[in-house]
C-alpha positions in Angstrom: -1.1 -0.2 -22.0 -4.0 1.2 -20.2 -3.3 3.4 -17.1 -5.5 2.6 -14.2 -6.8 5.4 -12.0 -4.8 6.2 -8.8 -6.5 5.4 -5.4 -7.0 7.9 -2.5 -5.7 7.0 1.0 -9.2 5.8 2.0 -9.5 3.6 -1.3 -6.1 2.1 -0.9 -6.8 1.3 2.9 -10.1 -0.3 2.0 -8.5 -2.5 -0.6 -5.8 -3.6 1.8 -8.5 -4.0 4.7 -6.4 -1.9 7.0 -7.2 1.7 8.6 -6.2 4.9 7.0 -4.1 5.6 10.1 -2.0 2.4 9.7 -1.5 3.4 6.0 -0.4 6.7 7.1 1.9 5.2 9.7 3.5 3.0 7.1 4.1 5.9 4.9 5.8 7.9 7.7 8.0 4.9 8.4 8.9 4.6 4.8 7.2 1.2 4.5 4.1 -0.2 3.0 3.1 0.3 -0.7 4.8 3.0 -2.7 2.8 6.2 -3.0 2.6 9.2 -5.3 2.5 12.7 -3.9 0.6 15.3 -5.9 0.8 18.6 -4.1 -0.9 17.8 -0.6 -2.7 14.7 -2.2 -1.4 11.3 -1.6 -2.2 8.6 -4.2 -1.6 4.9 -4.7 -1.6 2.8 -7.8 -3.2 -0.7 -7.8 -0.1 -2.2 -9.2 2.1 -0.8 -6.3 -0.6 -2.3 -3.8 -0.6 -5.6 -5.3 3.2 -5.7 -5.4 3.3 -4.9 -1.8 0.8 -7.7 -0.9 2.6 -10.4 -2.9 6.1 -9.4 -1.4 4.3 -9.7 2.0 2.9 -13.2 1.6 3.5 -15.5 4.5 2.5 -19.1 5.1 1.2 -18.2 8.6 -2.6 -18.1 8.7 -4.1 -14.8 9.8 -1.3 -12.5 9.1 -2.1 -9.1 7.7 -0.1 -7.3 5.3 3.3 -6.7 6.7 4.7 -3.3 7.1 7.8 -4.0 5.2 7.3 -4.1 1.5 10.8 -2.8 1.0 12.4 -6.2 0.2 10.7 -5.7 -3.4 12.0 -2.3 -4.0 
């Protein structure tokens, strides 16, 4: 199994099409995709981001990724 590179905050926010500030808010609230803390650096795995998105799907058109991905955890 090949390990995917970890994403920075900026890369993760870009992938989710949200602001870095919103990603930081979710992290402070303990919601959003799981993250990895390496010293002062915060990283995200693509797999965790995808899991968060899948768990946040809604039939309502126009919804952005919900803050609460916790239902999967």
